[in-house]
N, C-alpha and C positions, 0 to 999 in steps of 0.2 A: 393409575396417577399417581398411585403410592409408592410403587417403584420407582417413576419418573423424580417425583419430588423428594425422595432418599436419594437419589442420586445426583441430584442437583445439589441438596445440602450437603451432601460428602466433598463435592466439589470444592462447593464454595468453602467448607473447612479446611480442607485437606491440599486442596490444588491439583491434587492428579486423582486420576481413575485408571484401573486398570483398560487394556485394549477394547478386552469385549464389553465392556461397561460404557465404553465411550457408542461402542455399536449400537449396544442397547439403548442409549439414551437417542442417539442420532435416528434410529430408524422407528423407534417406537413413540416419538416424542406426541403429544396430543395436542390440540389446541389450549386445554387449563394447563397443561405442562411448561407448553410455551409462554403461556403469560407469566407464570410462576417465575420460569427463566430467565426472562427479559425483566422481573422486576429485581432479581436477585444481582443479576447484572448491573442495571442503570442504580441500584444502590450502589455496589462495589467503584463505582466509578464515579458517585458523587462522593463518596467517603474519601478518595484518593484526591479528585480534583476539585469538589464542587461541582455547581452547576456552570463550568467554564468547555466553551467549546474553542479548542485553539485552531487559527488557521494559518495553513504555509502557501507562500505564493510560489506557485508550480511554474516552472521555465523547460518547455519541450524544446529543447535545442538545436535536435537534429534527429533526424529519422531514417539517417542514413545507419545500418547494422550491418557488420560482417557475418552475423549467424543467421541459421537459415530454419530457425523453431518453427514447428508446423501449424501453429495458434496464431502465428503473430501475421498483423499485415504488413509490418514493414521490414518483414523478414526477408534477408536478401535475394531471393529467387521471385520477388514478387516484380515482374515491370513495369505493372500499373503504378505502382508508386510515385508519387509525385514528391520527389527530393528535396531538401533543403537543407542549410546549415543556418544558423545565426549569426550574425560576426559578434565580437565580443563588443565594439559597441551596443548593438542591438540587444544583447543581455545587461550590458550597463544599463540602457535605457529602461527594460524592465523591471530591475531592480526600482531605480531613480521611482518610477509609477508607484510600484506597491511600496515602498518606502512611505510615500508620499500619503500613501492608503492606509499605513500603520502596521503594515507586515512587519515582522521583525523573523521570520524564518524564509530564508529562499531555496527552492528545492530546484537542482539541475537535472535534468532525467534526458536521457536520450538512449537510442543505439548506440552497440559499442561499434564506433565510428573510428575506424584507423587515423581520419584526418585530424579528430582531435588527439593530438600526442599528450602521454602523461606530462611534459611539461606545458602543454596550452591548457588542459586540465588545472594545471597549478597555480596557472599567472592568472585564470578566472578566478580561482579562489582567491586569492593575494588579492586580486582588484578588489571584488567585492568585501572581504573582510575591512581592507584598508579604509573604502569609503563609508563603509557602516558597522562599525568595529561592534555596536551592539547586540548587531542580529546573529543567527544561526545559519551555517551552509549547510545544507543536505545534499549530496552527491547518490545520483540512481543510473549509474553507466555501468553495470554487468560485471564480468569477473576479471578480476584483476589480480597481479601477484601482491605478494606482501613488502615486497622493496614499493609499489606502486602506491597501495592504500596507505603506508607509512609517511610517504612523501606528501598526499595529498592531507592528509592528517596533521604533518608539519606546516604543511601553508595555510591551515586552519580552517580544513572541513570538520564539524562537528557530530556529523550524521551520515549513515548509509542505509539507503535502501537496496536490498537486493533478494527479491521474492524467490524461496528455494524451491518454487512450483509445486513439487511433489517429493517427500521424502523417502520413498520406495524407490529403488534404482529402475525397477522393470517397468512401474509405470513412466518414468522419467526418460525412458528410452525410447517409449510408446510416442513420445512429444516433442524429440527434439532429433535431431540428427546425431549420427554415430560419434562425433569426434568432442562432444557435450557427453558430460556427464554427472551426475546424482552428488557423487563424493567429493569433485571440486567444486560443486556448487557450496557443498556443505563446507569444505576448506578454507571458502575464500568468507565465508559467514564466521569461522570459527577464529579466523586472522583477523575481521574487523572488529570481535571483541577484543582479542587480546590486545589489539592496538589502543584501543582505549575510543573508540568510536561508538555513538549511541548507536545500536544497531537494529535494522529493521529486516526481517525473513515474511515469509504469506505465501499463502495459495490462490488458485485460482477455483472457486466452488463449481461443481459440474463439470470439470473439465474431462474431454473425451476420454473415456477409459477408467472412469475414477469408481473406485468403489468407496464404501463404507469402511472396509481395513485401510483403504490408501489415507483417507482422514483422519482416522484413530491413530495410523501411525505418522501423519504430521503434527498431529496434537503431542506425540509423545515426543516429537522430535524438538517441536518448540516450549514442551516444559523442560527439555535437557539446555538445550540453547540460552534459556530466560533472557529473549532480546528486549530491547526497551522500545521496538515497534512493532506491529503485526499487521502485514496489509493483506486484506482478504475482501475480495470482491467478485463476483458471478463470471465464470466465464462466457463470451459473447462470439459468436462467430464472425470470421470477417471471409466475405466471398471473393478474396483471393487466394485462398488458403487450402490446404487440402482438407480442414474440417468443415469446410462452409455449409456444408448439409447438418452438423452435427447441432441438437438441441444446446439453446442457452442453458445456464443455470441457473436455480430459481431464488425469487426474493427470500421467499422462506429458510431454503437451508441456508443461505448469505446469514441471514439473520442470527439464525439458531448457532452458526458457528461464531459470529461475533461474541454474541452471549455468552458462549464457552469459554472463548480466548479469555475473557473477561474476568472470569469466574478464575480460570486458572492462572493466570499474568492479572491480578487487582490495579497494579500499577501502571498497564501497559497505555503507550499511547498506538490510539487504535483509530484510524480511519473510517470516513464515512466515503467511500471513496465514488468516483463519478461514474465507474460503471453500474453502482446501485441505483444512481440519479438514472443514469440512460433505462433500466430496465424497467423502473415505475420512476412517474414524476416526484413521487414524496419519498422515495426511495431512502436520500440519506437522511431525512429527519426520522424514518424507521427506524434506519442503523443507530442513530443518537437513543434513540427510544429502548434497542438492543444492548447499548453499553459504549455505544463508538464515544470518543469527545474530540474529533480530531476532521476538519477539513481542507481539500487542497483547491482551493481557486485558480484558475488557470492566467497569468502574467502574459503568456505568450502572445506576440501579435496575433492579430483579428485572421491575417492573411494565410497564416498558416497552421491552425489551429487543427483544422479539419485535414493538413495533410499528416498529422500525428495521428493516424488513424489504425490504430492497435487492433479496434474490433469495430464493428459496423454500427452505425447510427449515433457513433459517441456525440453526446451533448459540447456545444462548444461556444454558444454565444448566449447565454441563458444566465440564472444564478449561480451558476460553476465559474462565472467571467468574475476577476477581481474586481474589475471595476464597479461590478453589482453588487459589493459588498454590504450595501444598505439592505438591499432585498435580502442578501443570505443572511443579515441580524435580524429583519424581520420575520423570518421564515422560523428561525431558531426561538426567537422570544416568544413565537405563537405556541413551543412546545415547551416551556418554562427553561430555554437555556441562554445564556448569553456569550456573544461571541467576543472575544479577546484578542487581540493583534499582540501581544508578548511573544517573546521566543518560545515558550511553552513546553519547558525542559520537561526530561524524564525526571518524576517524583521518584526517588528510591521508597522501599515498602517500609 
């Protein structure tokens, strides 16, 4: 416990450890050590943002994808996926509902769908910003070139989420088809930062073939990138993918990494993800108690939510639904936190 406590204190002070120390911290974390780590992380989040939990209205607007990532339920090679695309009118209707609920950030997330051209995405961003100028728009639509990212930024996009999945090239290759590369993913993230987006990276915890050394490498990459957002959730297998029989990532390790990232990047916007709520009923509350400060309730039409199935058993009609925001507020209040519906911008340290 003394060594663990010493490493946690050093991380809180210096914001970084070396790779071997990260590995030791993850592999030898005791129950008492985890309690100490979570308390430190929680206090760091409170110092940066108070007891405020920011909400983002999530719109999963297409589940078509040109990519064939081995872990993903909407991969190109899955013939059983029930495909859909929301129309611009449906997307704007989601925004209208979300705005009425008090949401001031909208997240457009989808597969890499060629039907949604650069022009169409720019049009959607411009339409949302024109109708709701006091709102932030976050995009999460995959790998694009610098010119495209710049165009969307100029159209009014504020933030971009692109999980790097794994910083290790060999591990990346074991999760993705040969035409995709870790280096290109990282280049996209560097381009997004250079343009001026509030940029989000992240990983799946417990992904197939993942080692503690891979996770330590991911932490080093995150520290170097200095993202404004980090998305961390457990790997959950999907029954129509090559990894259908792989075990899911654990709540415990996900919480450990949320807390470590909070100490490493004290001002980061850190979601307690839907996947956390999928593997444990109160998973998101536990995420908040480990340092998370963002939740992303779903604004998508109810009839498509079960079709955006990246992994099995994804929750889609309970407290994660934006229309149940009062229930979300009640649950967060029960653990001492206040759900706020402003833009919730990144606060520079």
